[in-house]
C-alpha positions, 0 to 999 in steps of 0.5 A: 500499500503506498503512502498516498493510499494510506493517508485516504484510508487514514483521512476516511477513517477518521471522517467515519469516527467522527460521524459516529461520535456525532450519532452516539452524542445523540444515541437516545434520539437516533434510537427513538426514531428508528423504534418508531419507524418499526412501530409504524411500518411492522403491525407485529411489533406492536405488543404489550407496553412491557415488549415495546419498552424492551424493543426499544432497549434492543434498537439502543442496545444495537445502535450504540454497538455497531456506533462503538464498532464504527467510532474505534475499528472494532472488527464486526467478526468480534462482535455478539448481539446485545443483551438486549437484543438477545432478550427481545428476540427471546420475547418476540419466541415466547409470544409466537410473533413471527421470526419474520418480524424479527429479521423485517426489524433488522433491515428496515432498522438498517435503512433508517440507519442508513438514512441518518448516517447520510444526513450526517455526511452531508453535515461534515465538510468532506472531499468529494472522493473521501465522502464516497470511500466513508460512505462505502466504509460505513455501508459495509460495515453496517450491512455487516453488522445487521447480517452477523446479528440478525443470524446470531438473534435468529438462532437465539429465537428459533432455540427459545421457541423451541424449548417454549413450546416444550415448556408450556404444555403446548397442546393445551395452551394451543387448544385454548388459543383457538378456542379463543378466537376460532369462529368454527363450531367448536364440540365443547365436550371435546374441547373440555376433555382435551384442555381438562377444564369444563366448558360448560361451567361458569367462568371468571377470566384472570390475567396475570403478571409480574412487572419485574420477575425472574425465571421464577416468574411462571411457577409463582404465577401458576402456584397463585392460581392453584392457590387461589382455587383451593382459597375459593373451594372451587371444585374444578381445578383452574385453567393455567395458560402461561403467555410469556416468562412473567404473564399468564392467563387463568380461569376459575370454574364455577359450577353455577353463578358465582354471583358477583365473585370479584369481591371474594376474590379481591380480598384472597388476593389481597391477604397474599404478600407479594401478589402478581397484578391481576386483572379480573373478567365477569363471571360468565357461563359456557364456552361463549363466557369464556372467551367474553370473560377473558376478552374484558379481562385482557381490556382491564390489563391494557388499562393496569399496564398504561396506568403503571401502577405496581401489582394493581388488582383491576377487575372489569366490572369496576365502574368505568372501567370498560368505558375506559378501556375502549378509550385506551385504544390509543393513549396518544390521541386520547391526551391529545382529546383529554387537554382539548376537554378539559384544558389546564384542569387535565395538568399532571398536578395533585391540585388538578387531580383533587379538582377532576376527582370532585367534579367526576363524583359530582357529575357521577351524582347527578350534579348533586353537591349534597350526594357528592359530600357524603360520597367523598366525605367533605363538607357541602361547601368544600364541594362546591368550591373544588366543582367551580375551581375545577370548572374555572380551571377548564376555562369554560362551563361543562353545561354544552358538551357534559358527556365529553367532560365526563368521559375525559374525567373518566379517562384521567381516574383511570389512566392517570399520567398516561393522558395527562399534560406534562407540568412543568413546574 
């Protein structure tokens, strides 16, 4: 290699290092842009909030690793998939998300990363010849990195998928999932035999999860459901289906209508130290009830996860929760709408929370100050003052759009900060 060639290579290496350093300084923004692109383009990746958060961690870990390789001239063959990327591949395998969604995520991520690299190249003053060489070097390294990491995470995905299917009593779990989704006529007695659960009885569905749990999450959940069934003196064993390492579905069987069992279930859960988060569906009979109760429990879990409370216990029958669940299908849209309806009353402050709660109870009580005062255990004049202050914070009367106000207050009550306007002091 000539001295001139070595000089050009050194200059190109310097420019590559500069580009990588510039992007590394804003790695969070770069990663967020890639994550947003993946969520927009790949429907399968729009999972539960915990999995979506893990997608963000995986993207950021990959971007950080790649930029360090570019910046410090680390050979791609020496690089292993980051821990967050490995865990994300495992999580997708456990949730049955197709492997091609994972592969496509890396390819689309490569394209978005390339676009941002080119934008940085245009922002740096580089001679034309060296600019082309820098583009070729970065593009080659980016391709090699994606090719190597994709190969690694797909192997991890396949291994985890096989292990997961083997460990979760696959025939029973798959049959339960079919029962929840199929539109075909079902032989209820045959299905009951297959899944070892009395589908003709009444059912209360549960969705259970640990926000943070190690490898013992599933055994703990299974033990919790078994113990709950014993304490409720059920006449048959609960049905338990794992959904991920720290989450599960369950059904409690009752031979006859249990008549509002939520209070009893709640009291048992409250007495259990270290209980998981639990969403409780309504009691419903037969196969349709098996499905309906689960669907309502899953919606209640969605509210609980968006709300962010540690180990909550919510029931689909809780006043207003079913409506709130429908409002939460797109929390970003709901947040904007709540802000439009409530104005400054939608701010995330303790004072506005008190005003919102008072106004919500007042409206639910038929605009009766006396009834609201009784429910809130406040003086009549205190309720009157808070309602007036809430309307003042909103900035306009509530007579013309009362229904919108009630729904917005309901969303605030159940989702909290997830739909509130951030307070900036």
